[in-house]
C-alpha positions in Angstrom: 0.0 0.1 0.0 2.8 2.4 0.7 4.3 1.9 -2.8 1.0 2.4 -4.4 0.0 5.5 -2.3 1.3 8.2 -4.9 -0.2 6.5 -7.8 -3.5 5.8 -6.1 -4.0 9.3 -5.0 -2.5 11.1 -8.0 -5.5 13.3 -8.3 -5.6 14.6 -4.7 -1.9 15.1 -4.7 -2.1 17.1 -8.0 -4.8 19.3 -6.1 -2.7 19.8 -3.2 0.1 21.0 -5.5 -2.3 23.5 -7.1 -3.4 24.6 -3.7 0.2 25.2 -2.5 1.1 27.1 -5.6 -2.1 29.5 -5.3 -1.5 29.8 -1.4 2.1 30.4 -1.8 1.2 33.3 -4.4 -1.4 34.7 -2.1 1.1 34.6 0.9 3.6 36.3 -1.0 1.2 39.1 -1.7 0.2 39.4 2.0 3.7 38.9 3.5 4.8 42.2 5.2 8.4 43.3 4.2 10.8 45.0 6.4 14.6 45.5 7.2 14.6 43.9 10.5 12.3 41.1 12.0 9.5 42.5 14.1 11.1 41.8 17.4 10.2 43.7 20.7 13.4 44.2 22.6 13.0 44.0 26.4 14.2 47.6 26.6 12.2 50.6 27.8 13.5 54.2 27.1 12.4 57.0 29.3 13.2 60.6 28.2 12.7 63.5 30.4 12.8 67.2 29.2 13.0 69.9 31.9 14.0 73.0 29.7 17.4 74.5 30.4 17.9 73.0 33.9 21.5 72.6 34.8 23.1 69.5 34.7 23.8 69.0 38.5 20.2 70.2 39.5 18.9 67.9 36.5 20.7 65.0 38.2 19.3 65.7 41.6 15.7 66.5 40.9 14.9 64.7 37.8 17.3 61.8 37.1 17.8 60.3 40.6 14.2 60.5 41.5 13.1 58.6 38.4 15.9 56.0 38.9 14.9 55.2 42.4 11.1 54.9 41.2 12.1 52.6 38.1 14.1 50.4 40.3 10.9 49.1 42.1 9.7 47.5 39.1 9.9 43.6 38.9 12.0 41.9 36.1 14.4 44.9 35.9 17.9 43.7 35.0 19.8 46.8 34.2 19.4 50.6 34.5 21.3 53.2 32.5 21.1 56.9 32.5 22.5 59.7 30.6 21.7 63.3 32.0 22.7 66.4 30.0 21.5 70.1 30.3 17.7 70.0 30.4 17.2 66.4 29.7 18.0 63.0 30.8 17.7 59.7 29.0 17.0 56.4 31.1 17.1 52.9 29.4 15.5 50.1 31.6 16.6 46.6 30.4 13.9 44.0 31.4 14.0 40.3 31.5 13.7 38.7 28.2 10.9 36.4 29.3 8.9 39.2 30.9 5.8 40.7 29.4 7.2 44.1 28.0 3.7 45.6 27.7 3.1 45.0 31.3 6.6 46.3 32.3 5.9 49.4 30.3 2.5 50.0 32.3 4.5 49.4 35.7 7.3 52.0 34.8 4.5 54.6 33.7 2.9 53.9 37.1 5.9 54.4 39.2 6.8 57.7 37.3 3.2 59.0 37.7 3.5 58.5 41.7 6.6 60.8 41.6 5.4 63.2 39.0 4.4 66.0 41.5 8.0 66.0 43.1 9.7 66.7 39.8 10.3 70.3 38.5 7.2 72.0 36.8 6.7 71.5 33.2 8.9 68.5 33.0 7.9 66.4 29.9 8.2 62.8 30.2 8.0 60.2 27.6 8.2 56.3 28.0 8.2 53.9 25.0 9.5 50.4 24.3 12.1 49.7 21.9 11.4 47.7 18.6 12.6 48.3 14.9 9.3 50.3 14.1 10.3 53.3 16.1 13.3 53.9 13.6 12.6 56.0 10.5 11.9 54.1 7.3 12.0 57.1 5.1 13.7 60.4 5.2 13.4 63.7 3.4 15.1 67.1 3.2 13.2 70.3 3.0 14.9 73.2 1.6 14.0 76.7 0.5 15.7 79.7 -0.8 13.4 82.4 0.3 11.5 81.3 3.4 13.2 81.5 6.7 13.8 78.9 9.1 10.6 79.7 11.2 8.5 79.8 8.2 10.0 76.5 6.9 9.4 74.7 10.0 5.9 76.1 10.3 5.2 74.8 6.6 6.7 71.5 7.6 4.6 71.1 10.7 1.1 72.5 9.6 1.2 71.4 6.0 3.5 68.6 5.1 3.2 66.7 8.4 -0.6 66.3 8.2 -0.4 65.8 4.3 2.0 62.7 4.6 0.2 61.3 7.8 -2.6 60.5 5.5 -0.7 57.7 4.0 -1.9 54.2 5.2 0.7 52.5 7.6 2.3 55.7 8.7 2.5 55.8 12.4 4.4 59.4 12.9 5.9 62.0 10.9 8.7 63.7 12.7 9.9 67.1 11.8 13.7 67.7 12.8 15.6 71.1 12.7 14.4 74.4 11.7 13.6 77.3 14.1 10.8 78.2 16.4 9.5 81.8 16.8 9.4 83.2 20.4 8.5 86.4 22.2 11.2 87.8 24.5 10.1 90.0 27.3 12.6 92.6 28.8 11.5 94.0 32.0 12.2 97.5 33.1 13.0 97.4 36.7 12.7 101.1 37.4 9.1 101.2 36.0 8.4 98.1 37.8 9.3 99.5 41.2 7.6 102.7 40.7 4.2 100.7 39.8 4.8 98.1 42.7 5.0 95.0 40.3 7.2 92.2 40.9 8.7 89.7 38.4 6.7 87.0 40.1 3.5 89.0 39.3 4.4 89.0 35.5 5.3 85.5 35.4 2.1 84.5 37.1 0.2 86.6 34.7 1.8 85.1 31.6 1.4 81.6 33.0 -2.3 82.0 33.3 -2.7 83.4 29.7 -2.4 81.6 26.3 -5.5 79.4 26.7 -9.1 78.8 25.3 -11.6 77.6 27.8 -15.3 76.7 27.6 -17.5 78.5 30.2 -20.8 76.4 29.4 -24.0 77.1 27.5 -26.3 79.9 27.5 -30.0 79.3 26.6 -31.9 82.0 24.7 -35.4 80.6 24.0 -34.9 77.8 21.3 -31.3 78.6 20.9 -28.2 77.3 22.7 -24.9 79.4 22.7 -21.5 78.1 23.7 -19.6 80.7 25.7 -15.8 80.7 25.8 -13.0 82.5 27.3 -10.3 83.3 24.6 -6.9 84.4 26.3 -4.6 82.9 23.5 -1.8 85.1 22.5 -0.8 84.7 19.0 0.7 87.9 18.1 2.8 90.8 19.5 -0.1 93.4 20.0 -2.1 91.0 22.4 1.0 90.3 24.3 1.7 94.0 24.7 -1.8 94.7 25.8 -1.6 92.0 28.4 -3.0 93.1 31.7 -0.5 92.7 34.5 -2.4 94.5 37.3 -5.4 96.6 37.6 -7.3 98.7 40.1 -9.5 101.7 40.7 -6.7 104.2 39.8 -4.9 102.4 36.8 -4.4 99.4 34.8 -1.0 98.3 34.0 -0.2 96.8 30.8 2.7 94.7 29.9 3.8 97.3 27.4 4.0 99.8 30.2 6.9 97.9 32.2 8.6 95.9 29.3 10.0 95.8 25.9 8.7 92.7 23.8 10.7 91.6 20.9 10.5 88.7 18.4 13.5 86.3 17.9 14.4 82.7 17.0 14.4 80.3 19.7 17.5 78.5 20.8 17.9 75.3 19.0 20.4 72.4 19.8 19.9 70.7 16.7 21.3 72.0 13.4 20.5 70.6 10.1 22.3 71.2 6.9 21.0 69.8 3.4 23.1 70.3 0.5 25.4 72.7 2.3 22.5 75.0 3.3 20.2 75.0 6.5 17.2 72.7 6.2 14.8 70.5 7.8 14.7 66.7 7.9 11.3 65.0 7.9 11.4 61.3 9.1 8.5 58.7 8.4 7.7 56.1 11.0 5.8 53.2 10.0 3.2 51.2 12.1 4.7 47.9 13.4 2.3 45.8 11.1 2.7 48.0 8.1 4.2 46.7 4.9 7.4 48.7 4.1 7.3 48.3 0.2 3.7 49.2 0.0 4.1 52.2 2.3 7.2 53.4 0.3 5.2 53.1 -2.9 2.3 55.1 -1.5 4.7 57.6 -0.1 6.0 58.3 -3.5 2.5 58.9 -4.9 1.6 61.1 -2.0 4.9 63.1 -2.2 4.1 63.8 -6.0 0.8 65.2 -4.8 2.5 67.3 -2.1 4.9 69.1 -4.5 1.9 70.5 -6.2 0.6 72.6 -3.2 4.0 73.7 -2.0 5.7 76.8 -2.9 7.7 76.9 -5.9 11.0 77.7 -4.1 10.5 74.8 -1.7 12.2 71.6 -2.5 11.6 68.1 -0.6 13.9 65.4 -1.6 14.4 61.9 -0.3 17.7 61.2 1.5 17.1 57.8 2.9 14.6 55.1 2.0 15.0 51.7 3.9 12.7 50.0 1.3 15.7 50.1 -1.3 17.8 47.8 1.1 14.8 45.4 1.2 14.4 45.4 -2.4 18.0 44.9 -3.0 17.7 41.8 -0.6 14.6 40.4 -2.5 16.4 40.9 -5.8 19.5 38.9 -4.5 17.2 36.2 -3.2 15.5 36.2 -6.6 18.7 36.1 -8.6 20.0 33.2 -6.5 16.8 31.3 -7.3 16.9 31.8 -11.0 20.6 31.2 -11.1 20.2 28.2 -9.2 17.4 26.8 -11.2 19.3 27.5 -14.4 22.5 25.6 -13.2 20.4 22.8 -11.8 18.6 22.2 -15.0 21.9 22.8 -17.1 23.4 19.8 -14.8 20.5 17.7 -15.2 20.7 18.2 -18.9 24.4 17.6 -19.4 24.9 14.8 -16.9 21.4 13.0 -16.9 20.4 14.0 -20.4 16.8 13.9 -19.3 14.2 16.6 -20.1 12.0 14.8 -17.4 14.7 15.3 -14.9 15.0 19.1 -15.6 11.4 19.6 -15.5 11.2 17.7 -12.0 13.8 20.2 -10.5 12.0 23.1 -12.2 8.6 22.1 -10.3 10.2 21.1 -7.2 12.1 24.1 -6.0 9.3 26.8 -6.8 6.6 24.5 -4.9 9.1 24.2 -2.1 9.4 28.0 -1.8 5.9 28.6 -2.0 5.2 26.3 0.6 7.8 28.0 2.9 6.0 31.3 2.3 2.6 29.9 3.4 4.3 28.5 6.7 6.1 32.1 7.1 2.7 33.8 6.9 1.0 31.4 9.3 3.6 31.7 11.9 3.5 35.4 11.7 7.1 36.2 10.1 8.0 38.8 7.6 10.4 39.2 4.8 13.4 40.7 6.1 17.2 40.4 5.8 17.1 37.6 8.2 14.4 35.5 6.8 15.6 36.3 3.1 19.1 35.5 4.0 17.9 32.1 5.4 15.8 31.5 2.2 19.0 32.3 0.0 21.2 29.9 1.9 18.5 27.3 2.0 18.1 27.4 -1.8 21.5 25.9 -2.3 20.4 23.0 -0.1 17.1 22.5 -2.1 18.7 22.6 -5.2 21.4 20.0 -4.2 18.9 17.7 -2.8 16.7 17.9 -5.9 19.5 17.0 -8.1 20.8 14.3 -6.0 17.3 12.8 -5.8 16.7 13.0 -9.6 20.2 11.3 -10.1 19.5 8.7 -7.6 16.3 7.7 -9.4 17.9 7.8 -12.7 20.7 5.6 -11.4 18.2 3.2 -9.8 16.4 2.9 -13.1 19.8 2.0 -15.0 20.5 -0.7 -12.2 17.0 -2.1 -12.4 15.5 -1.3 -15.8 12.6 -3.7 -15.1 11.4 -2.3 -12.0 8.2 0.0 -12.1 8.6 3.8 -11.6 6.8 3.6 -8.2 9.3 1.1 -6.8 12.2 2.9 -8.3 11.3 6.2 -6.5 10.6 4.2 -3.2 14.0 2.5 -3.4 15.8 5.8 -4.3 14.1 7.8 -1.4 14.6 5.1 1.1 18.4 4.9 0.2 18.9 8.7 0.1 16.7 9.9 3.0 19.2 9.4 5.9 21.9 11.1 4.0 19.7 13.9 3.0 18.6 14.5 6.6 22.2 14.2 7.9 23.5 16.7 5.2 20.8 19.4 6.0 21.3 18.9 9.8 24.9 19.6 9.3 24.1 22.8 7.8 21.6 23.9 10.3 24.1 23.0 13.3 26.2 25.7 12.2 23.6 28.3 13.1 22.5 26.5 16.3 25.4 28.5 18.3 24.1 31.8 17.0 20.6 30.9 18.0 21.6 30.1 21.4 23.1 33.6 21.9 21.1 36.1 24.0 20.1 39.7 23.3 19.2 41.1 20.2 21.6 39.1 18.0 20.5 36.0 19.3 16.7 36.8 18.6 17.6 37.7 15.1 19.6 34.5 14.4 16.7 32.5 16.0 14.4 33.9 13.1 17.1 32.9 10.6 17.5 29.3 12.1 13.6 28.9 12.2 13.2 30.0 8.6 16.0 27.5 7.5 14.5 24.6 9.4 10.9 25.5 7.9 12.4 25.8 4.4 14.2 22.4 4.6 11.2 20.7 6.1 9.2 21.9 3.3 11.9 20.7 0.9 11.5 17.0 2.3 7.7 17.2 2.2 7.8 18.2 -1.4 10.6 15.9 -2.3 
């Protein structure tokens, strides 16, 4: 019965092969492509910004309290911090077996407990590390006539919302440029004469710049929304800000200070083509397809150029999709070259068109079956999985040639045997050697897969892909 299995169920097996081909093509169209595997590192980064606080005060009032709070989180292995003027960056390395989402919530909870003890207006950002937080596309924004302030305003309020419409985009970051700020120079003599202190001015300015709802007013059948608009968006409003008022006199800010407009101090300077410019970085969503995102971004960029001023230029300087495309092209080239050489060997040494056709059919079916398994296991096409496929292609071609050659040799030794018996004898004779040959290759990668950290996680993906490919090769063969 074992010998008659393939001949008895020829039609169902043919249907299975057709389904593998269709399923593989569907999986290839649905598989996401990226530069690195989607691995969440057990690392959480905490960034605190406290303006221009000196380093020593930053260390005492921000870094140290946050370190003590984070140390109370379970599964914490290593804590590292870097403190500079006005900012600190803390890296919390967690246990690889811990739940990184739960660790993130715990750290945010501990920071919230000490939030009131930190300096006022301290901004804290907590995020987990994974490949998706890195930019996948970068653009440079330049202009010959617009000032750095106007250029950043254009990037923030026109370009950023426009590019954010692309499906799969997580964030558009604007790096560089200048911000406009109002500088208030107080006149001490006038303030003393009017009995006004700097704290009074600071309190007044801190209480302005908002729009607040006061509720609704009913008037018969109509309902009106009342608001308090204390926003300051130009120099005139700032000059007419009331500092103090009584029955005798109302003191405005223009009475005790001079107000100027200048560029805010920036600690990041961007040069594009030798001129001051702005960088625009595109961050993709974790489950987004890099190739599709890149293609949509090119189309969106073409539409964006139509609404930008004529003297503003936006050009790509980095595209991660190019690296992935090159890797895919390398695997495709290896596949076609391997198929050509395999068929050439079969024709020259075996002198059989049937043997060449067998190799031509076996290898694509094996790869398509591998793609189906990769999609079912949640893998993506990246440099590790594609590298594993490229390395496994050689083994697949070698196994296919050896199997075909052994069948041909067995046929010469037993010309009277049926084809079913010949295939059974050939596979039975070669199977231990093929398994040993494939395992000897996989063993090379096992020490790498046993590595810890990020490198170990990447090599585990590569080793798993090779094992899947070889198992699919044995199944098809």
